[in-house]
N, C-alpha and C positions, 0 to 999 in steps of 0.2 A: 292202784299202785305205783299210780307217772307219782301222788305226792311223796309214794316212801322213798321210790326215785329219786325225789328229787332230795330230800335230806339223806338219802347216802352221798352221792353227789356234792355234796357244801361237806359229810365228815371228811371225806377223800381230801376236799383243798383243806382244810384242817387239820388234817392231817402231814398231809402232803408239807406245809407249810412248820408246824410243830420240828418237823426232820429235818428239814432242812436248819431255822433256824439254832435249832441244836446241837447242828453240824458243826455250825457258824461260831456258837456257844466255845463248844468243847475243841475251835482251834483246827480240825479236823477239815474243817474243806473254809472256803471263799465267801465271805456276805456278796461278793460283786462276780459272777462265772459264768461265763455261755450255757451251761445247768441249769443255775439259777433263773436267765433272761428266758429257757425253753423252755423253766417250769414254769414260770410269769403266762407266757401265754398258754401254754395246756389248760392252765386254770381257767382264763378266762376264754379262750376259748371252746375251750372241750368238757370243761367240771362243770364253774359256776356259770358260765353262758347257758350250758343247757341248762340245767338246776329250775332257772330264773326262768330258761323262756317254757318249761314242763308244767312250773306253779302260774303262770299268770295265762296259761294260756295261751303264748303267742300265736302269731301266724309269718310265717312264711310263703316265697312263691315255691317252695319244694319240701311239702310240709307232711309228715306217717302220717298212714291213714291210722294205724294204730298205736298212738305216741304213747298209749302207760306199755304194749306189750313190747312194743319196737326199743323203752325205754330200758327194757332190763334187759336187752341182747345188744344194746349198747352202754351200759354201765360196765356189766362182765364181761365187753374185750377191750372196755377203756382199762379197767383195773388190771386186765392180762395183759396189757402192753405196757402198765407203770411200772409193773415187776419187773418184766422184764430189762424193761430201761433200766430203770435201779442197779440192775444184779451187774447187767453188762457192763455201766458206766464204775462201779467199786469195781467188780471184778481187771477191766480194763487198765489199772494201777498198773499195777505190777510192771506188767509187761511193757508198758507205754514210759514207766520208769527207763526200764532195763534200753529202751533206745536212746534217751536223754542223756544219759551218764556217755557217752558217746559221743558228748553234743562238741562241734571246733568251737575250738575259745577266738571272740570276739575282740581284736583288738581297737577301733574305733570309737571314739566318748569325744562326742559331742556338746559344746558348750550349748546355754539356753541359747543364746542371742544362735547359735548356728541352728536351733532348731527350729528356732521364731524361721527365720533364713529358711528355710526347708518345709514348711508348713504354706506360705507366703509363694513361693515357684511352684506347690504343687493347689493351689489354689488357679494357678495365671493353665497350669497345664489341663486343668477338669475346665476351664474356662474355654480352652481350644478346645479339648474331644470335644463337650457339651455345643458350641457354637459352628466351627467347621468339621472334624473329620468326623461331627456326625453325615454330613452328606455323603461319606466313601463306602460306592457300592458296595452290598452286599454285609461291610463289619459295619457299617454306619450306629447300631442297634447297639452295638457294645460299646461302643468309643458313648454314647449316654449311656450308656449303664457305668462305667468306669471312671465320668464328669462325678455323678454321686461321691460313688466308695472315697475318691480323694478329695471331695469337699468335707467325708468324715472325718477321715486320716487329720488333717491339714487343722481342721478342729479340735481334735485328738492331741497335735504334738504344740499347738500354741499354746492349749491346757496343761498340758505339760511339762512347758516350759514355764509357763507365768502360776502354775498352786504355790508354789513353795515362795512364791519372792513378790507376792498382790501388793505391797507396797512402794515396790517398783514401781512408780509410773509409766515407763515405759513397757516393762512388759505387758501391765493388766491390761493399758487402754490397744497396745496393741492386739493381743491375743480376745479384746470382746472384739475387738474390729475382725480381724479372721473368720471367731467363730459367726457374729451376725450378716456378715459376706457370706459366707457357706451355707449358712441359714436359707440366704439367703434367694438367690444361684439354684437347690434345690427346689427353689418355690414353682418355681418359674421354667410354665408350657409344661406344669405336669400334676396327674393326677393325684398318684402314686402320695399315702404317709411317709410310708415304711421308709423313706430320702432325706425325710424332714425328720423321719422316729431316729435317724441311723446316726443323722450332726448330734444331735442335743445326747442319746446315749454314748457316744462319742466321749463328749466331756467328759460324761456323767463318769467313766470307765474309765479316763485318762486324768482329774481329780481323785481317784481312787485308788488309782497303782501308781502316781505319781507322787501324793503326799500323803491323806485319809486312814490311808492302809494301816498309819503306823500312829494312829489315836488309839483313845480307849472307844469301846465296841460300841456305848452307850453314843459316843461323840459321835462316831461312823455313822451311828442304825438314825440319828436328829439329825443330819448334814443331807443323806442319804434320801429320808422321807420328804424335805423339802426340795432340794430340786426332782423326783419323783415326781410332786404330787404339782409342781409346778408343768412338768411336763404330759401332766396329765391333761390339766388344763389345755395348754396347747393342743396336744393329741386331738382332745374335745372336741375345742371350737372349730382344727379344721376340720373333722367325720363329719362337721353339724353343715360346714359352709359348702365343703366342695363339690364339683358337679362335673359335665363333661367340657364347660370351657373353659377350666385351671389347662385342660394340654395345649389351647391357644390361645392363653393372656400371657401376661410381665410378671415377673414376682409381684411390681406394686399390684397392681391389679388385683393380684386373687391374696393380695394381704388387706385390701382392699374393701373385701368380702368377708373380713372377719368381725367386722363392725355388724353386720347382719344377724353372728354365728350366734347358737345357743348355745352353751354351754353343758347346759343340763341337760337337753336333748340327746348331744354327742357320749356324753356319759356314760347316760344310759344302751346308746346304742354300743360301746365300748361293751358296757357292763353285762350286754346280750351277745357278746357275744358275734354280733354280727350274725346271729341264729347258724353258724358251722354248726352247731349242735342239733340242730332240725334238718338239716342239710345231707350231716352224717346218716342220723337217721331213717331219711326219705332213703338213700345209697344201699344203707341194709336193707329196706322193703325192697326196693326193687332191684337188687343181688340175687337171685343168676335168674331170678321168674323174666323179669319182663326185657334187661338186657344180661348177657354173657360177661361173667369174669370176663377181663381186661387185662391176664393178671401180669401182676409185674410193671403195668403200667409207670407208675414212678420212678421207675429202676430206668425202668426204658428211657425214660423222660432225658432223666438226668443223662444219660450217656449220649445220648442226639443233640442235647438240646446244642452245642458248641457248631455244630453243621446246620447250615443257613436253607433255610425252604425252598428257595431256589433252585438249590444241589437235590435238596432229595422232595420232593412231594410229599411222599406218602410220611413225612417224618411227625410223628406222635406228636394229637397236640394236647392241650392242657385243659384237665376234669373238669375245672370251672370255668370255662368260655363254652367246651362244647354242649354244659346241661343244660343252661339256658338256650341255647343254638338248636339243638335236636334235639332233646328230651322234653321238656317243659317249656315253647317258645313264651321266653317273657320279651313283651313290648314293650315301646315308650321310654327305652332304656340306653344313653350314649352310646355308642360307639365306641367295644373294645370291655362295655361293661360284663365283668361276672362274677362269682360267689365261690364263696370259700367253703371247699367241701367237708375240711375239717380231716383230719390224719387219720380218724377214725374211718370217714365218711372214701378214701382214698382207700385203707387198706379193706374195707367191705368190697370194693370196685375192681381193685386189683388180685381178687383171690386171697379169704382170708386167710384161709389152708395152710398159706405160704406168707404169706404177709405178717399176718399179727404174729409172729414173733422174729421173723426175721427183720421187716423195718425195725422195730427198738435194737437191736442187736445194732446194726450199723450205728443209726445213729446215740446212742450210750459209747460204742465203742470213737466213732469219729469226735463227739463235744468232748469227751474222757481227754481226746486225745491233745485235740487246744484245748482245753483248761489247762492241763500240766503243763504245754511248750510257756505256757504266761506262767506258771510256780515256776520251773526251773528258770527261766529267762526275768524274773518277773520286774528287776532295774533297765532290764533297754528296750525301751521304747520302738525301736523297730522290729520288734516279735511284736510285744503285748498289745502294738497301739492299732495291726493290721485284723485280732480276733475285735476289737472291737468293731470296728466300720463293718461287725458280721453279725451285731446284737440286733437288727433287725431280723433281719434276714431268719434268725433262729428261732426270736419269738413269731414269726409269723409260719412255721411252720407248722404249728400249732393251727392251725387258720387252713391255710392250704394255700397254693398249691404248693403239692409237700415238691412233689419233684424239681420243678424250678425254684424254690426256693433256699432248698439245697445244694442245686449247682452254683448259683449265685450266689449265695455263704463265701462257698467254696474258690468262686470268682474273688469277690471279693478283696478274702485275707490275701489270695500267692500275686496280685498283682498289687495289691495295696504294699506288702511286700518289697515286690520286685523292685517298680515304682522311688519306692521310698530309699531301697540302695542305689539306684544309677543315678538317683538327684542330686543324693548325698555329693556321691560317687565325680559327679558334673561341677556341684558347687566346690568342691575340694580341690578341682582340679586348675580349676581358675581362679582361685586364691581367697573366694566369699568369704570360705569358712575356713573355720581350725581344728585340729582334734587334738585330740589328745592319747597320748597312747599310752591304754590302759584295759580291763575289760570293763564291760555291760556285770556281765556274771558272776566276775569276785565278790559282787555287793548282793547277789542276789540272795542270799539267804543270812543277811547281817542286817536288817532292819537302820539299827541304828547309825552304819555305816552307810545302806540306802540313801537314811535322809541328812546325814550330815555332807556326803558329796556332791547332794548340790548346793553345796555352797561355793568346796572344791572346785569347785568347776566354776563357777563366778568368782575364786580371786584367780586362774588362773590367767583368764578372761575380762582380766577387769581394763587393757584396755580398750573395749567397747563401751 
């Protein structure tokens, strides 16, 4: 039965890919969208990763007792989740578009040089947050998270400005410097991979919406494939090399560990979805018999996340932390080690009679909202790039921690938008950047006008 279930999951992954690519080829959806990144995470962490684990009799710290039987229940829950998610995502379009039809007009259009200036200042604010403001009582951890989001936005802004003009040495080398610096800063004293991945994906996101989006489909697909493969290899190397010592080491020390990393082992770990599927099946078996349902735990975690634990001692803990600490005690792991329960595991823990339909509806609507915002303002980097800063979190939703990553995605989007506005306003006020009266939004539906306008900005600011 486990073998049949695995082939069913592989078939599901193939169907999802064909469905997405058909929509893209017909011009109904964008190739690059938050939905597609979320689906990529679902395929890796819940669909093919689970199939690989079951087919190869893989083991995990949280291993289900009856793999064959539980994999059937897991597949059924996953199918219901995916169907409701797709319906919610598509059905939300009309309602979301009605909201954006009342959008205010933005009259400030910045030159490519101005975008580079904003990116450089965002790097500076990120460094201030990461190394100074992080020691602020109570709010310190929030500044740490903010810094990583700022680095992703800075890399995206630099890419946005440079992508259509790579033959210009100033834009080429300045963008390269900002991107590499952003990657290095996210690699310093940081155990997680999402922040480094966030910078890489922000660059990919900016490349697509600033320039590649208007190329023929085959050209886009090839270029995206090349960049994606490079990003996968980097992610695999970091996955293979990282350890608890990463939190205490500088960027150069962490980078030096990559020389001993095995890309093959890292890719295997990624393709197995970090055993999130097995963790999900373990939760299906253990709820509610050995552990009662924690109804809507992930939703409560989202709502309570901003409240410091020093103020609310009973604040909900992340499931990925409590499982190895209180349910199956795992020894020999560093401080803060956690597992990915998987989105289906979260649903099993959070009372599937409610969460199995509520969570995909919330995710479908919210992701559709952000994707439509990008389409309505597709030529405006101040709208498009904040969404790109949250890509890593949307991919990680499938692995879990569901509530934590959903909140961090919202935090990245909102804080990036607000800080981009504040920094651009401050730089304009002191005369460091110039603004052309016009509207990004006027160009959002005309790809030719958007593409040509990149060069109009250069002419307007030829004195730079």
